[in-house]
C-alpha positions in Angstrom: 0.3 0.2 0.0 2.9 2.4 0.3 2.4 5.2 2.5 -1.4 7.1 3.4 -0.7 9.9 0.2 -1.8 14.2 2.1 -3.5 15.6 -1.4 -7.0 14.0 -0.9 -10.2 15.0 0.5 -12.7 12.6 0.9 -16.5 12.9 -0.5 -18.6 10.8 0.6 -17.9 7.1 0.6 -15.3 8.5 -2.4 -11.6 9.7 -2.5 -10.9 12.7 -3.7 -7.1 13.0 -4.8 -5.7 15.9 -5.0 -2.1 15.7 -6.5 -3.2 16.6 -10.1 -5.8 18.4 -12.4 -7.6 15.0 -12.9 -9.0 15.4 -9.4 -9.2 11.5 -9.8 -12.8 10.3 -7.5 -12.0 7.6 -6.4 -13.9 4.2 -4.8 -13.0 1.7 -2.0 -10.3 -0.7 -3.8 -9.6 1.2 -6.9 -6.8 3.0 -8.5 -6.4 6.7 -9.8 -5.2 7.5 -13.4 -2.1 7.8 -12.8 -1.7 4.1 -11.9 -0.4 4.4 -8.4 -2.8 6.7 -6.0 -5.8 3.8 -4.4 -8.2 3.9 -2.3 -8.3 1.2 0.9 -10.0 1.1 3.7 -11.2 4.5 3.2 -8.0 6.1 2.8 -5.7 7.0 0.0 -2.0 5.5 -0.3 0.4 6.8 -2.5 1.4 3.1 -3.5 4.8 3.9 -4.8 6.2 5.8 -2.1 9.9 4.4 -1.0 10.2 2.8 -4.6 12.3 4.1 -6.9 11.9 3.0 -10.5 15.3 4.3 -12.2 18.4 6.8 -10.9 20.8 9.1 -12.3 23.4 11.3 -11.5 23.1 14.7 -14.2 24.3 17.3 -14.9 21.6 20.1 -14.4 21.4 21.0 -18.2 19.1 18.5 -18.4 16.4 19.0 -16.8 17.0 21.3 -18.5 17.5 24.2 -16.4 19.8 26.3 -17.6 19.4 29.9 -15.6 20.0 27.8 -12.1 23.1 27.1 -10.6 24.6 25.9 -14.0 27.4 23.3 -13.9 25.8 21.4 -11.2 25.1 17.7 -10.3 22.0 16.9 -9.3 21.1 13.6 -8.2 18.1 13.1 -10.8 14.9 9.9 -9.4 11.4 9.2 -11.1 8.5 6.4 -10.1 6.8 4.6 -12.0 3.0 6.1 -13.7 1.7 9.2 -14.3 -1.1 11.7 -15.2 -0.6 11.9 -18.7 -0.3 9.1 -21.7 2.0 10.6 -23.8 2.0 9.0 -27.4 5.2 10.4 -28.1 7.1 9.2 -24.5 10.4 8.8 -24.4 10.6 7.3 -20.8 7.2 4.7 -21.2 8.9 2.0 -19.5 8.4 3.9 -16.7 6.0 6.5 -17.1 3.1 4.2 -18.3 4.0 1.0 -16.2 0.6 1.9 -14.0 2.4 -0.3 -11.1 3.5 -0.1 -7.1 7.7 -1.8 -8.5 10.6 0.0 -7.5 14.0 -0.8 -5.5 12.4 -0.1 -2.2 14.5 3.5 -0.8 14.0 5.9 2.0 14.0 10.1 1.7 16.1 9.5 3.8 19.1 7.1 2.0 18.0 9.1 -1.3 19.1 11.9 0.0 22.0 10.4 1.6 23.1 9.0 -2.1 22.9 11.9 -3.3 25.6 13.3 -1.3 27.8 10.5 -1.3 27.7 11.3 -5.0 28.4 15.1 -3.9 25.0 16.3 -5.8 24.4 19.9 -5.0 20.5 19.1 -5.8 17.6 16.7 -6.0 15.6 16.8 -9.3 12.5 14.5 -9.1 12.2 13.7 -13.3 11.2 10.7 -15.6 8.1 10.3 -14.5 5.5 13.1 -13.2 6.3 13.4 -9.9 3.0 15.7 -8.8 2.0 11.6 -8.5 4.0 10.6 -6.0 4.1 14.3 -4.4 4.4 13.3 -1.1 7.2 10.8 -1.1 8.7 14.3 -3.5 7.9 16.5 -0.2 9.5 14.1 2.1 12.9 13.8 0.6 13.0 18.1 -0.8 12.6 18.6 3.4 15.2 16.5 4.7 17.6 17.9 1.1 17.0 21.2 1.8 18.2 21.2 5.6 21.4 19.1 4.1 22.2 21.5 1.8 20.3 20.6 -1.1 18.1 22.3 -3.6 15.2 20.4 -4.9 13.7 20.6 -9.1 11.1 19.2 -10.6 10.9 18.6 -15.3 6.6 18.2 -14.8 4.0 18.9 -17.0 2.9 21.0 -14.2 -0.8 19.8 -15.2 -1.2 20.1 -10.9 -3.7 21.7 -8.5 -3.4 24.6 -6.5 -3.2 22.3 -3.1 0.1 20.6 -4.6 1.9 24.3 -5.6 1.2 25.4 -2.1 2.5 21.5 -0.9 6.2 21.6 -2.1 6.5 25.2 -1.9 7.9 23.6 1.4 10.6 22.4 -0.4 10.8 23.0 -4.4 13.7 25.7 -5.4 12.7 25.4 -9.1 11.3 23.7 -11.9 10.9 23.3 -15.6 8.0 23.0 -16.7 6.9 21.4 -20.1 4.3 21.8 -22.5 4.4 20.2 -25.7 3.4 20.9 -29.0 2.3 24.3 -27.9 0.1 23.7 -25.7 -2.5 23.1 -28.1 -5.9 22.0 -27.2 -7.2 19.3 -29.7 -3.3 18.5 -29.8 -3.5 17.9 -25.6 -6.5 16.1 -25.6 -5.3 13.1 -28.5 -1.7 13.1 -27.8 -1.5 12.7 -23.7 -4.7 12.8 -22.8 -5.3 15.7 -21.2 -8.0 18.2 -21.4 -6.5 21.0 -22.2 -3.3 24.0 -21.5 -5.6 26.3 -18.6 -3.6 24.3 -15.3 -0.4 24.2 -16.6 -1.2 28.3 -16.8 -2.5 28.2 -13.7 0.8 25.8 -11.9 3.6 28.7 -13.7 1.4 31.7 -11.3 1.2 29.6 -8.6 5.1 28.7 -9.1 5.5 32.2 -9.5 3.9 33.8 -6.5 5.9 31.1 -4.6 8.8 31.9 -5.6 9.6 29.1 -7.5 12.7 29.5 -10.3 10.7 28.6 -12.7 11.8 27.4 -16.7 9.7 26.8 -19.9 10.3 23.8 -22.3 7.9 23.5 -26.0 8.3 19.8 -27.5 8.0 20.9 -31.1 6.3 17.9 -32.7 6.5 18.1 -36.9 3.1 18.0 -38.6 0.5 17.4 -35.2 2.5 19.6 -32.7 4.5 23.2 -34.5 1.4 25.5 -35.6 3.5 28.5 -35.1 0.4 30.5 -33.9 -0.3 28.2 -31.5 3.0 29.6 -30.2 2.0 33.2 -30.1 -0.5 32.1 -28.4 0.7 30.6 -25.7 4.2 32.7 -25.6 1.3 36.1 -25.0 0.0 34.0 -21.7 3.2 32.9 -20.5 5.0 36.9 -20.8 2.3 38.3 -19.6 3.1 35.8 -16.4 7.0 35.6 -16.4 7.4 38.6 -18.2 10.8 38.7 -20.7 13.0 37.2 -18.9 12.2 33.9 -18.3 14.2 30.9 -19.9 11.7 29.3 -23.0 13.7 26.5 -24.8 11.9 25.0 -27.7 12.9 21.3 -27.8 13.5 19.3 -30.6 11.3 16.0 -31.1 12.9 12.7 -31.9 10.2 9.6 -32.5 9.7 7.4 -30.0 6.8 4.8 -28.8 3.3 5.0 -30.9 4.7 8.2 -33.0 8.1 6.1 -33.6 6.8 6.9 -37.7 7.4 10.5 -37.2 10.4 11.8 -38.5 12.6 14.7 -35.9 11.7 18.1 -35.7 13.1 19.9 -38.7 15.5 22.9 -37.3 14.4 25.2 -39.7 10.8 24.7 -37.4 12.5 25.0 -34.3 14.3 28.3 -35.6 11.4 29.8 -36.6 9.4 29.0 -33.0 13.3 31.1 -31.8 12.6 34.3 -33.9 8.7 34.8 -32.7 10.0 34.6 -29.1 12.8 37.1 -30.0 10.5 39.2 -31.6 7.8 39.1 -29.1 10.9 40.1 -26.1 12.0 37.2 -24.8 15.7 37.9 -24.0 16.3 34.5 -23.0 15.6 31.8 -25.6 17.1 28.4 -26.4 16.8 25.7 -29.2 17.3 21.8 -27.1 18.4 19.0 -28.8 20.6 20.3 -31.4 24.1 20.2 -29.9 26.0 22.7 -31.8 24.1 24.7 -32.1 24.3 28.7 -31.4 20.9 28.7 -29.9 22.4 26.6 -27.2 24.2 29.0 -26.0 23.2 32.1 -23.4 23.7 36.0 -25.0 23.6 39.3 -22.5 20.3 41.2 -23.7 22.2 44.1 -23.7 25.6 43.7 -25.3 24.8 41.4 -27.6 27.7 39.3 -26.4 28.1 35.8 -26.1 28.1 34.6 -22.3 27.7 30.9 -21.7 28.7 28.6 -24.5 27.6 25.1 -24.6 27.2 22.1 -26.8 24.8 19.4 -25.1 24.7 20.2 -21.7 28.4 20.7 -21.6 29.2 23.9 -20.5 32.1 24.6 -22.8 33.1 29.0 -22.1 32.2 30.8 -19.3 32.1 35.5 -19.5 30.1 35.9 -16.9 31.3 37.7 -13.4 30.8 36.1 -10.4 27.5 38.3 -9.3 26.0 37.1 -12.7 27.5 40.1 -14.4 28.5 40.3 -18.2 32.4 40.6 -18.8 32.0 42.8 -21.3 29.6 45.3 -20.5 28.6 44.6 -16.6 24.4 43.6 -17.2 23.4 41.3 -14.6 22.1 38.3 -16.0 18.8 36.8 -13.8 20.8 33.7 -13.2 20.0 31.8 -9.7 22.3 30.5 -7.2 26.5 30.5 -8.4 28.3 28.5 -11.3 29.0 24.6 -10.1 33.1 23.4 -9.0 31.7 20.5 -12.0 30.8 22.6 -14.7 33.3 21.3 -16.8 33.2 18.1 -16.1 31.6 15.1 -17.2 28.4 15.0 -15.0 26.8 11.8 -15.9 26.7 9.0 -13.7 24.7 5.9 -12.7 23.6 4.9 -9.7 22.9 1.7 -8.4 20.3 1.6 -5.6 
């Protein structure tokens, strides 16, 4: 059964789960859409509490977070299950397995492992962290006490109750849109109702002072509309302003959409151009190693201040307080350059 959940309320003889925007109403002996939150004896349980499906040490740029403790190492882990059913998921063997399985590990042990690997933070990722929020919360609170930061990679399909719950430990989040957040695309290819709950989550995270970066997976033929991108970007600009990092990610064929081609680089560049024209200062193209739009450029003088290739930092032209070395402009980057920045930061974790 795992452990009793926190994010739920009783409605008659059923339980209303409050972990994500689906707000599943679950009867006795039943399980929610995610496959890992179930009702037993009138209580909701997180069946994957203390069960890890995958763990790895990653560069923080893989999340991608490029304006938050750049160059750092993060201890990443997941459970099984998801609140979406994305037809292109690269982690489908984890996310679409709706079972309470995994290696048993306590929150305390996870933090100890992160410290042993000299990681600077924890990342809750690979599957949607909303569905294992209580496990992430208990781990994150301990991690913060030990001096580690906490980040999430999420679809943002949350509830206000979850935003309030994670503020105890969460420092940063990558919120992943798919196909420019176009409602028809989301309903058909992710099983989600639309982008509205994600927009509300972003507002909530900003209000709590949690650092946010946005990714948008651009899927050719079915999710690459520039008009949809403009609509989404306008909403994001109004909430987060011009300095939020925007990442347009290249799709690669996977799972049930393995018949589609890779996203043409030109399509990504067109999205980049639209975002820049709308006034965003920090726009990136992801999954195209070596592309000049992987780099960070000073909005004031236009010089390159961080040069990257994939998840590696190759050149750093900022002062300790994140000012451009050429003109002195201060960039909105949280934290400091990690001592691990120029190392190979991929490590396998055996648990």
